C-alpha positions in Angstrom: -207.9 -142.9 -133.1 -206.0 -142.7 -130.0 -202.5 -144.1 -129.5 -204.1 -146.8 -127.5 -206.6 -147.9 -129.8 -204.2 -148.1 -132.9 -201.7 -150.0 -130.5 -204.0 -153.0 -130.3 -203.6 -153.4 -134.1 -199.8 -153.4 -134.5 -198.2 -156.4 -136.0 -201.6 -157.4 -137.7 -202.5 -157.3 -141.2 -205.1 -154.5 -141.5 -207.1 -152.4 -143.7 -207.0 -148.4 -142.6 -208.1 -145.2 -143.9 -205.4 -142.6 -143.3 -205.2 -139.2 -145.0 -208.1 -139.9 -147.5 -206.1 -143.0 -148.7 -207.0 -146.6 -148.0 -204.0 -148.8 -147.0 -203.8 -152.4 -146.6 -200.7 -154.2 -145.2 -199.2 -154.9 -141.6 -199.4 -152.5 -139.1 -196.0 -151.4 -137.6 -195.0 -149.2 -134.6 -191.9 -148.9 -132.6 -188.0 -148.4 -132.8 -188.0 -150.0 -136.6 -190.8 -147.8 -137.4 -188.9 -144.9 -136.3 -185.7 -145.8 -137.7 -187.3 -146.6 -141.4 -189.8 -143.9 -141.7 -189.2 -141.6 -138.8 -192.6 -141.7 -137.8 -194.6 -143.8 -134.5 -196.3 -145.9 -137.1 -196.3 -147.6 -140.4 -197.9 -149.9 -142.6 -195.8 -152.4 -144.7 -197.1 -154.1 -147.8 -196.0 -156.6 -150.7 -196.0 -154.6 -154.5 -195.6 -156.1 -157.9 -193.4 -153.5 -159.7 -195.1 -154.0 -163.2 -192.1 -152.3 -165.2 -189.8 -155.1 -163.8 -192.1 -157.8 -162.4 -190.4 -158.0 -159.2 -191.9 -158.1 -156.0 -191.2 -154.9 -153.8 -191.7 -154.4 -150.1 -193.4 -150.8 -149.5 -193.7 -148.9 -146.4 -195.8 -145.9 -145.8 -195.4 -143.8 -142.7 -198.2 -142.8 -140.4 -197.5 -139.6 -138.4 -199.9 -140.2 -135.6 -202.8 -142.2 -134.6 -205.3 -139.3 -134.6 -204.8 -139.3 -138.5 -206.3 -142.9 -138.8 -209.8 -142.5 -139.3 -210.5 -146.0 -139.1 -208.7 -149.5 -139.0 -210.2 -153.2 -139.6 -208.4 -156.5 -138.9 -207.8 -158.7 -142.2 -207.4 -162.6 -142.2 -209.2 -163.2 -139.1 -211.9 -165.3 -138.2 -215.5 -164.0 -139.0 -216.7 -164.3 -135.2 -213.7 -162.8 -133.7 -213.6 -159.8 -136.3 -217.2 -158.9 -135.2 -215.8 -159.0 -131.6 -213.2 -156.7 -132.1 -215.2 -154.1 -134.1 -217.9 -154.1 -131.3 -215.1 -153.4 -128.5 -213.6 -150.8 -131.1 -216.8 -149.0 -131.5 -217.5 -149.1 -127.9 -214.1 -147.4 -127.2 -213.8 -144.8 -130.2 -213.4 -141.3 -129.1 -215.9 -138.8 -130.6 -214.9 -136.7 -133.5 
């Protein structure tokens, strides 16, 4: 993906494939991300710690947009989702 393509998903709840893993959560970018994880992008999600039973916020750094293999919006109307996927397919860079 390019930076421009990934920027369209910032602030949204997404499922993305990055570095061979599938991550689900809110995509973040900007100053806050640089401050928290020293990376241009990050994904943030809630995780229940099974040992303590507490809900913990997790964050994973995404070092660059080119490493993101795919992104899918979550929690959107099916019609809107199909439209966004069509646009994404039309604008994806080969390779």
